[in-house]
MARTORGU-366532 format. One record per residue (C-alpha): residue in three letters; x, z, y; residue number from 1. Coordinates in Angstrom, 2 decimals. Example, Ala and Ser with C-alpha at 12.3 -4.5 7.8 and 13.67 -1.06 7.14 Angstrom:
2
   residuo        px        pz        py   num
       Ala     12.30      7.80     -4.50     1
       Ser     13.67      7.14     -1.06     2
//
This chain:
65
   residuo        px        pz        py   num
       Met      0.02     -0.03      0.03     1
       Gly      1.26     -0.96      3.43     2
       Leu      1.31      1.32      6.44     3
       Tyr     -1.51     -0.61      8.01     4
       Thr     -3.75      0.10      4.98     5
       Leu     -2.96      3.77      5.06     6
       Ile     -3.86      4.05      8.69     7
       Lys     -7.07      2.23      8.14     8
       Leu     -7.96      4.55      5.26     9
       Tyr     -7.00      7.59      7.31    10
       Ile     -9.14      6.45     10.27    11
       Arg    -12.14      5.59      8.00    12
       Ser    -11.98      8.99      6.35    13
       Ala    -11.67     10.80      9.65    14
       Leu    -14.74      9.02     10.92    15
       Leu    -16.68      9.83      7.81    16
       Leu    -15.66     13.49      8.15    17
       Ala    -16.63     13.50     11.87    18
       Ala    -20.09     12.07     11.17    19
       Thr    -20.67     14.60      8.37    20
       Val    -19.69     17.47     10.57    21
       Ile    -22.03     16.16     13.45    22
       Val    -24.98     15.69     11.11    23
       Ala    -24.30     19.21      9.58    24
       Ser    -23.72     20.84     12.96    25
       Asp    -26.97     19.33     14.25    26
       Trp    -28.93     20.94     11.51    27
       Leu    -27.02     24.31     11.74    28
       Phe    -27.38     24.19     15.53    29
       Asp    -31.17     23.99     15.29    30
       Thr    -31.20     26.73     12.67    31
       Ala    -28.77     28.98     14.62    32
       Ile    -30.77     28.73     17.90    33
       Ala    -34.00     29.65     15.98    34
       Ala    -32.15     32.58     14.39    35
       Tyr    -30.57     33.55     17.59    36
       Leu    -33.81     33.66     19.46    37
       Leu    -35.56     35.53     16.66    38
       Gln    -32.66     38.06     16.40    39
       Ile    -32.78     38.82     20.09    40
       Arg    -36.55     39.22     20.02    41
       Ile    -36.39     41.67     17.06    42
       Phe    -33.34     43.68     17.68    43
       Gly    -31.99     42.82     21.26    44
       Val    -28.43     43.78     20.25    45
       Ile    -25.30     41.81     19.52    46
       Ser    -25.26     41.02     15.84    47
       Leu    -23.64     38.60     13.38    48
       Val    -26.22     35.90     14.42    49
       His    -24.97     36.12     17.96    50
       Val    -21.30     35.72     16.74    51
       Phe    -22.33     32.81     14.53    52
       Trp    -24.12     31.17     17.33    53
       Phe    -21.19     31.47     19.66    54
       Leu    -18.69     30.09     17.04    55
       Leu    -21.10     27.20     16.44    56
       Met    -21.20     26.36     20.14    57
       Val    -17.35     26.39     20.15    58
       Glu    -17.36     24.13     17.26    59
       Met    -19.74     21.73     18.77    60
       Leu    -17.61     21.50     21.86    61
       Ile    -14.51     20.80     19.73    62
       Val    -16.48     18.05     17.93    63
       Leu    -17.68     16.48     21.14    64
       Val    -14.15     16.58     22.67    65
//
């Protein structure tokens, strides 16, 4: 395999991974927002759901950049 073929395969796999992450993050994002709002409504304190939601937002920013 030549260098050009390896670069093409690398780019293709990177794009596939990015697409998978975006689709999964979109589903997780909706779920996390619902859980976040529900958690605040019930407990009103910082919990694991808040931490998860924050980490997910950071991950979304990384994916978008």
